[in-house]
C-alpha positions as CSV (number, residue, x, y, z in Angstrom):
1,X,-0.1,-0.5,0.0
2,X,1.7,3.3,-1.1
3,X,1.3,6.3,1.9
4,X,3.4,8.7,0.4
5,X,2.1,12.2,-0.6
6,X,2.3,15.5,-2.1
7,X,2.9,17.8,-0.9
8,X,0.1,21.4,-1.6
9,X,2.2,23.3,-3.7
10,X,5.0,21.5,-4.1
11,X,6.7,19.7,-6.0
12,X,8.5,17.1,-3.6
13,X,6.9,13.5,-2.2
14,X,7.3,12.8,1.0
15,X,7.7,8.6,2.4
16,X,7.0,7.8,5.9
17,X,9.0,7.9,9.2
18,X,7.1,5.2,10.8
19,X,3.8,3.6,10.5
20,X,1.7,0.8,12.1
21,X,-0.6,-1.6,11.1
22,X,-4.2,-0.8,12.8
23,X,-5.5,-4.6,13.3
24,X,-8.7,-4.0,10.7
25,X,-6.0,-3.7,8.3
26,X,-5.7,0.1,8.1
27,X,-2.0,2.1,8.2
28,X,-1.1,5.0,10.4
29,X,2.3,6.7,9.8
30,X,3.8,10.3,10.6
31,X,5.3,12.1,8.6
32,X,8.4,15.2,9.1
33,X,6.4,18.1,10.5
34,X,8.0,22.0,10.4
35,X,6.6,23.3,13.9
36,X,6.0,24.0,17.2
37,X,9.1,24.4,19.0
38,X,11.3,21.4,17.9
39,X,10.3,21.8,13.6
40,X,13.5,18.5,13.7
41,X,10.8,17.1,15.4
42,X,8.0,18.3,14.3
43,X,5.8,15.6,12.4
44,X,2.1,14.5,10.8
45,X,-0.2,11.9,10.9
46,X,-1.8,10.4,8.4
47,X,-4.2,7.4,7.9
48,X,-4.5,4.4,5.8
49,X,-7.1,2.1,5.2
50,X,-6.8,-0.4,1.6
51,X,-9.5,0.6,-1.1
52,X,-8.9,4.9,0.0
53,X,-7.1,7.6,-0.3
54,X,-4.3,9.1,2.0
55,X,-5.8,10.9,5.1
56,X,-6.0,13.2,6.9
57,X,-6.9,12.6,11.0
58,X,-9.6,15.5,11.4
59,X,-9.8,15.8,14.7
60,X,-13.2,16.0,14.6
61,X,-14.0,12.5,13.2
62,X,-12.5,10.7,16.0
63,X,-15.0,13.2,18.4
64,X,-17.9,12.0,16.7
65,X,-16.7,8.6,16.7
66,X,-16.7,9.5,20.4
67,X,-20.1,10.4,20.8
68,X,-21.9,8.1,18.8
69,X,-20.4,5.7,21.5
70,X,-21.5,7.6,23.9
71,X,-24.8,7.6,23.1
72,X,-24.6,3.1,23.2
73,X,-22.3,2.9,25.7
74,X,-22.0,5.7,28.1
75,X,-19.8,4.4,31.6
76,X,-17.7,3.0,29.1
77,X,-17.0,5.4,26.5
78,X,-16.4,7.9,29.7
79,X,-14.2,5.1,31.2
80,X,-12.1,5.6,28.0
81,X,-11.8,9.1,27.1
82,X,-10.5,8.7,31.3
83,X,-8.3,6.0,30.1
84,X,-7.2,8.3,26.3
85,X,-6.3,11.5,29.6
86,X,-4.6,8.9,31.2
87,X,-2.3,8.3,27.9
88,X,-2.6,12.0,27.3
89,X,-0.2,12.6,31.0
90,X,1.8,10.0,30.7
91,X,3.5,10.8,27.7
92,X,7.1,12.8,26.7
93,X,7.9,14.4,23.9
94,X,10.0,13.0,21.4
95,X,13.7,13.7,22.3
96,X,15.6,13.4,19.3
97,X,15.1,12.1,15.2
98,X,16.4,8.9,15.7
99,X,13.2,7.9,18.8
100,X,10.9,9.6,17.0
101,X,11.5,7.5,13.6
102,X,12.2,4.1,15.9
103,X,9.1,5.0,18.0
104,X,6.7,1.6,19.0
105,X,3.3,2.8,20.7
106,X,2.9,1.4,24.2
107,X,-1.1,1.7,24.2
108,X,-3.2,0.8,21.4
109,X,-3.1,-3.4,21.5
110,X,-4.1,-3.3,25.8
111,X,-6.0,-0.5,25.6
112,X,-8.5,-2.1,22.9
113,X,-8.6,-5.2,24.2
114,X,-9.2,-3.5,27.5
115,X,-12.4,-1.3,25.7
116,X,-12.9,-4.2,22.8
117,X,-17.5,-3.5,24.1
118,X,-16.2,-0.3,22.1
119,X,-15.2,-1.0,18.2
120,X,-18.8,-2.4,17.8
121,X,-20.2,1.5,17.8
122,X,-18.4,3.9,15.6
123,X,-16.9,3.9,12.4
124,X,-13.8,3.4,14.7
125,X,-12.2,0.9,16.2
126,X,-10.0,1.3,19.7
127,X,-7.3,1.0,18.7
128,X,-6.8,2.9,15.4
129,X,-8.1,5.4,17.6
130,X,-6.2,4.9,21.0
131,X,-3.0,5.3,19.1
132,X,-3.9,9.3,17.7
133,X,-4.4,9.9,20.8
134,X,-0.8,8.2,21.5
135,X,0.7,10.6,18.7
136,X,-0.9,13.3,18.6
137,X,0.0,13.6,22.4
138,X,3.3,13.2,21.9
139,X,3.2,15.7,19.2
140,X,1.5,18.6,20.9
141,X,4.1,17.8,24.0
142,X,6.8,19.7,21.6
143,X,5.7,23.1,21.8
144,X,5.9,23.8,25.5
145,X,2.5,25.3,26.6
146,X,0.3,24.3,24.1
147,X,-2.9,22.4,25.8
148,X,-5.3,22.6,22.6
149,X,-5.3,18.7,22.2
150,X,-5.6,17.9,26.1
151,X,-8.4,20.3,26.1
152,X,-10.7,18.2,23.3
153,X,-9.7,15.8,25.7
154,X,-11.7,16.7,28.3
155,X,-14.4,18.3,26.9
156,X,-15.4,14.9,25.8
157,X,-15.3,13.7,28.8
158,X,-17.3,17.0,30.5
159,X,-20.1,16.6,27.5
160,X,-19.8,12.6,29.1
161,X,-21.1,13.7,32.3
162,X,-23.5,16.3,31.3
163,X,-22.4,19.1,31.6
164,X,-21.3,20.3,27.8
165,X,-23.7,20.2,25.1
166,X,-23.1,18.2,21.5
167,X,-23.1,21.9,19.9
168,X,-19.4,22.8,22.1
169,X,-18.6,19.2,21.7
170,X,-18.5,19.5,17.9
171,X,-18.0,23.2,17.4
172,X,-14.0,23.6,19.5
173,X,-13.4,20.5,17.7
174,X,-14.1,21.8,13.9
175,X,-11.7,24.9,15.9
176,X,-8.4,22.6,16.1
């Protein structure tokens, strides 16, 4: 499966720095980015499932999926979001290019087993969401003081607890 992509507005193609296989057959990859306080360590996340094009995951996609999961099983989804927050708090930024490029995911497999009942709800498998969260968390932490992704997880938790409404959650996800 080809995972290279053409950089918009430039005459170059990027190949992934690292890829991970997800049990549903999709692949998640990271590519060299150019932002944050350490542009050399920054990365872009993309994914592809067989028969589809390479995509950049939108925060709205996984947020809406968590909303759907929460409508069917609020208690388990809330526990899952709490786990995602724990993952965010547990991971650190990358310190070297070598560390980033050889990184092995820590949380997706075990978390997917723990919350497997949510796999039949919504469109995104738990393993896929956890992989995105683990990678997005590390990426956000490359910039001191960055908090938007962590804020999205908290807002999702507040929604599941009935403290925020659907429009606040989805509206915020579209601005991130």
